[in-house]
N, C-alpha and C positions, 0 to 999 in steps of 0.2 A: 615605153622604154622594155627592151627585150634585153634580160640580162642571163649571164651562164657562167659557170664556175666548173673548173675540173673537179673539187673539193667533194662533191657527190659520186664520182667515179672510184673505180678502183685505180690502185696507183699502178697497176699494168696497163692501164687501158687508158689512160688522160692523155696520152702524146699522138696514139695512132688517130682518138677521136677528135683531138685537138688538129690535127694535121689533115683528117679526111672531111671531117664538118665545116669545122671554122676556115681552115687553110684552104683546100682546093674545092668547095664547095661554094662558100660563102664571099671569098675573097679571091679565089682566081688563084691564089700562088701557091708555090713548091715550098715545103717545110724538111728543113735538115737538122738529123740532131743525133751525136754517134746513139748506139745503141746501150750502151751503158749507164748515159745519162735521164732515159728515158723515165725510168720508175721513181723520180726523183722529180720531175717536171709537175708545174703547177700552173695554171692560168686560169685568167679573169676577161672577163668581156662585157662589152653593155654597148647597145645601139639605140639612138634617140633622134625620128625625124626633127629634121631643122628645116622647116617648106619642104620643098622637093630634094632637100639635102638631105644626108644621115651624117650623125656624127658618130664615132665608135672611139670609145673608150677600151685600150687593152693593158694588160700587165699581165707578165709572163714570166717565166726561165729563159734564160739566153737560147736563141737558135739560130740558121740560116735561113735567110727566105730570098726567093727569088720570083719573079715571074716570068717565066720563059714564053716564047710563043706560040709552044703547044699551051700551056695557060692561056694564051689571051685568044686563042683558036675556041676553045673548049669556052671560056666564059668572058667574053668580048664587055668593054663597055665603052662606051661614050662620054666617060667622064671625067673631071678634073679633079687632082686627089691634092689638098692641102693638110700638110701633118706636120704636129707638133711632140717632137723627140723630149718628152722630160726627161727621161732617165733611160742611160741605156746608150752610149754614143758607140759608134760603128763606120765601119766604110761601105761605101756606096758605090759599085760599079754598074753604068750605066753605059757599058759596050764602048770599043774603039779603044780599048786601055784610058778610058775616062775612071778617074776614080776620085771619088770627094768624101772625103772625112765628115761625118756628120756627128756633131757635139751635142751635150747637154741643152737645150733650151732653144735648138737650132729648128726653124720651119722648112720642111721640105714641099717642094710644089712640081705639078707636072701633070700630065697626062696619063691617063691609065690604062690606054692601051701602048705602052712601048714597055721594051723587057729591065728589066735591072736585078742585079744580086748584091746582095746585101749582108755581111760578116760583122756581128757584135766584137768591139773590143774590148768586151768584159763578161766575165761568165757570171755576174748577181742580179739577171736578168734586165727586163726594159719597163718602161711606163711611157705610152704615147696617146695621141689624140687622132684621129683622121677624121677629116672634113669630105665626103666623098660628094661632088656636085654634076647631075647633070648637064651637057653642054650644049647651048643653043648659040647661034652666031649673033641673035640681040643681045645674049646675056654678057659673050666677050669681047661686043661691040666689034665683030669683024675680023678680032684678030686670029693670027695663024696660030693654032695649039696644038694639032695634032702631031708634031715634029718634037713638043717641047718634052725632053726626057725630065723623071724627078729628079731636081739637084736642091742644094741648103741654099735660100734666100740669104743674101746679105741683113745683120740684123737690122731691124726697122722699128721701134717703138709703137708707132700709128698702128701698122699689122700685129706687132706681136701682142699688144695689149688689146684690141679687136679680138685677136684669138682667145687671148688669157680671158677676157671677160666672160667669153659663152661658154666655156671650158670649167669655168669655176665651179660651177652649179651643173651639171649635164643635165639633171630631172631638169630643170627649169631653159634647157639651152633652146627648147620651139621659140621662146621670145627674140633669139637673134634671126629667124627668118630674113625680114626686112635686113639685115646687115650682110647678108651671105654674099650680096651680089658685090656689095663693097671690099668684103674681104679680097674675093676672088680676082676684081679690077686692082687692088692695088697690088696683089701678088703678080699679074700681070705686068702693072707697070713698073715692080722689080726685076722681073725679068726681061725689060726691054722692050713687051710686045705691044705695048699701047704709048700713047704720046701724054705727056702731063696737062697737056693744056685743053683737053677735051673737058666738056660740060659735065660728063659722067665723071671722070677721074676729079674733075674740082669736088664733086659731092663723096668722093669715096674718101679723099683725102679729109675734109672737113667733119665725115663719120668718125674715121682713124682718129684726127688729132683728138676729138671730142671725146670719147672714150679715153683716149691716154690720160687724158687733162681728169677726167674721172677719177681714174685708176690713182692718180697721185693725189688725188681729194682724200680716197680711202684709204691711202699707205700712210699719209701725212697730217691727218684732221686730228691728231693729238697736240701737233705744233701748235701753241697759240698765235705764233709768229707768221703763219704760214700765208703767203702774200701772194697775189696774181703774178710780181712781177720774178715769186722763183720757179711758178709753174713754165711760164712763158720762156725763162732761158732754159730750164730742164727739156723742153719740147724743140727749143731751136725755133723758135716764132716770136714774133713781136704783142707788146703788151695788149697792142690795139688789134691784132690775129687774135689773141687769146679770148678778149672779151668779145669781138664777133663769133666764136665758136657757140655763144651761150646764147646768145640772142633769138636765135629760131626755138629755144624751148621755153620763152617767155619769163626766164628767172636769170639774175645776174650770176656772176660767177659768186659773189658775196654770201647771195641767199641760197643756192645749190649748196656751198659749204657747210653754211648753217643747217641746212635741210641736212645734211651727210650727218653732220655730226649728231643731231638731235635724234635721230635713226639709230646711231650706233647708242647714244647715253639710254635710249629706253628698252634698247635689247640688255644693256649690259646691267640697268636697275634690273630686271626681273631675273634675270640669271644669276646675276652677282650679288644674291641679297647679303653676305655677309661684309661689301664693301660699301664705305658712305658715300651720300648722296654727294656730299663736294669732292670727296674724293676720283669717284665716274665724271661729274663734272670738269674738273680738270684735265683728266685723262681722254677727254673726246674735244679738247683743246679750247673752252671756255674759259677765260680769263676774267671771269666775275660771276658770283655766285649769283648775286641778283640780276642777272642779264640771264644768267640760265634759267630761273626760276619762270622769269616774267614771260620769256619767248617760249619755254615748254609749256606753260599754261594755254598761252592765248594758241599755241598751235594744238595742242591734245585736248583741250577740255579740262585738264586735271593736273594734279600737283605731280612733281617726282615722285613723292611719296606714295600718294596714290595709285601711280605707274607701275607701282612693285607687287603691287596684288593682280595686276591686269595683264594678262599675256601681252603682246606686243603684235598686234595685226596689221596696223597701216601701210599701205602702200608706199614709195618711195614717191609717186607721182602726187597723191594724195597730202602726204607729209610736205612736200616743195610748196605745194598749191598755198595751204595755211601758213606757211614762215613766209609767202610773200605778203600778206596780208596782217603778219601778227607784228612784222618791224616797224 
């Protein structure tokens, strides 16, 4: 992972360095900021390879940014960009009087060789992730993408949660290399550039729904009453479709949920020594202490009390496999 922060620079040098090195040279963009605001400028940047793609995370003071025809000529890039605007809404002008408003949480997708001009709505800075993906005809299934300007996509839980899962821990984003293709194809589907009935799109939809389902399990594992029906309803799919999502993984919905609860319980047992074992079990969604002790010992080969003295090193897949034999 490549990281950079302006904190190590003199205040009077921060903006110029960010503008020239990060903006012009790395991203091929033009950055503008009023001169009186430049001494207070701060910026943090990191870049992580994700297969052939690059995931960049950036947080900085507010400024105007554009990719002009001159920028494109100077730093051409035949790639697609999928950006997640975590914080820092603003106006995105893609030319010909087409101006879109980008809200917090929006995903913006388009080809990187098309001009745009972005103006922040506020002055309290921004935070966003950007996934830059090299283009090939096979990768985009022959879709026409060179004329796709960057625009905010309609909210789509399948795509948003795929992106969210990858960006939650950028240091481990490389594990999502196989999912980048699905992300791009879901984004192309959202832009109307691909048809939903293609086999490759079905695979992308499956991946997106599976990640979305797992996100819900992580979010609601504390609820002992969490049911497959509730997850299916939130995703807008049938109960049969939900169960079909988990079939290729070799674990049912119920076993995946138990494995997720056990992983969280083991983490909390070690990190929150002051909390009681029963309290942690209930907080992780177990409604029976006897069941918790039985499944925990069968899965990890130790009691919850023993786990408090052992740092958790269990990988999710290993935990899930042991849950399958423990039930």
